[in-house]
C-alpha positions in Angstrom: -17.2 20.3 3.0 -17.2 20.6 6.5 -14.5 18.6 8.6 -15.2 17.1 12.1 -12.7 15.9 14.7 -13.0 12.2 14.6 -12.0 9.1 12.7 -13.8 6.0 11.5 -12.3 2.5 10.8 -13.7 0.0 8.5 -12.6 -3.3 6.8 -13.0 -4.7 3.5 -14.0 -8.5 3.2 -10.3 -9.4 2.8 -9.7 -7.9 6.4 -7.8 -4.8 5.4 -8.4 -2.0 7.9 -8.9 1.3 6.6 -8.5 4.4 8.8 -10.3 7.3 7.7 -9.5 10.8 9.3 -12.2 13.6 9.4 -10.5 16.4 11.2 -8.9 19.8 10.7 -5.3 19.4 11.5 -4.1 22.4 9.5 -1.8 20.2 7.3 -4.3 18.5 5.1 -3.3 20.3 1.9 0.4 19.3 2.4 -0.6 15.8 3.4 -2.8 15.2 0.4 -0.4 16.5 -2.0 2.3 14.1 -0.9 -0.3 11.1 -0.8 -0.2 8.5 -3.3 -3.5 7.2 -4.8 -4.4 3.5 -4.5 -7.3 1.5 -5.9 -8.7 -0.2 -2.9 -11.8 -1.9 -4.8 -12.6 -1.9 -8.4 -13.2 1.6 -9.3 -12.6 3.0 -5.8 -9.5 4.9 -5.2 -8.3 6.8 -2.2 -5.3 8.8 -1.2 -2.9 7.2 1.1 -0.8 9.3 3.1 2.9 8.9 3.6 4.2 7.1 6.8 6.2 10.3 7.9 2.9 12.3 7.5 0.8 9.9 9.3 3.4 10.2 12.2 2.5 13.7 12.4 -1.2 13.1 12.4 -0.9 10.4 15.0 1.2 12.6 17.4 -1.7 14.9 17.6 -3.9 12.2 18.6 -1.4 10.9 21.2 -1.1 14.6 22.7 -4.9 15.0 22.9 -6.2 11.6 23.9 -3.0 9.7 25.2 -4.4 6.3 23.9 -2.0 3.6 24.2 -2.9 2.4 20.8 -1.9 5.8 19.1 1.5 5.7 20.9 2.2 2.2 19.6 1.2 3.2 16.1 3.6 6.0 16.2 6.4 3.8 17.7 5.8 1.1 14.9 5.8 3.9 12.2 9.1 5.5 13.7 10.8 2.0 13.4 9.6 1.6 9.7 10.6 5.2 8.5 14.2 6.0 7.8 15.6 8.9 10.0 15.9 11.4 7.3 12.4 11.1 6.3 11.4 12.1 9.8 12.4 15.6 8.8 9.2 15.7 6.9 7.5 15.0 9.9 9.0 17.7 11.8 8.2 20.2 9.0 4.6 19.2 9.3 4.6 19.4 12.9 6.0 22.9 12.8 3.2 24.1 10.3 0.6 22.3 12.8 2.0 24.3 15.7 2.1 27.6 13.5 -1.7 27.0 12.2 -3.0 25.4 15.4 -0.9 26.7 18.3 -3.2 25.6 21.0 -3.7 22.1 20.0 -0.3 21.4 18.4 2.2 22.7 21.1 4.8 20.3 22.2 4.5 17.9 19.3 8.4 18.0 18.3 9.2 17.4 21.8 6.7 14.3 21.9 8.2 13.0 18.6 11.8 13.1 20.3 10.6 11.2 23.3 8.9 8.5 21.1 12.0 8.3 18.8 14.0 7.7 22.1 11.7 5.0 23.2 11.8 3.3 19.8 15.7 3.4 19.9 15.6 1.9 23.5 13.4 -0.9 22.4 15.6 -1.7 19.4 18.9 -2.1 21.4 
């Protein structure tokens, strides 16, 4: 199967938005191993990534495209994820940097900046 660098959003009749990623981030195996499987419709199950893993994926999108929506998503996820679970995010960012050094450079620093922004908005 060939992966391409894009994502697609679709919604079910109930209005649930599903964000599908089709990209090669270098951490797919780790993300999928940690994912839980959810039945989204009768007979249709999909892996659902952990929030701390989604932060890592979204950070790459923020660094590459700088879309405000991606930054908002990361800030919301940071607020929802307990701080100790962000270590998992940092591990994935390190793997991405090791495997994709050109595209993943500086992601831990970006995470630090967004954590600081999230902390300031909560105070």
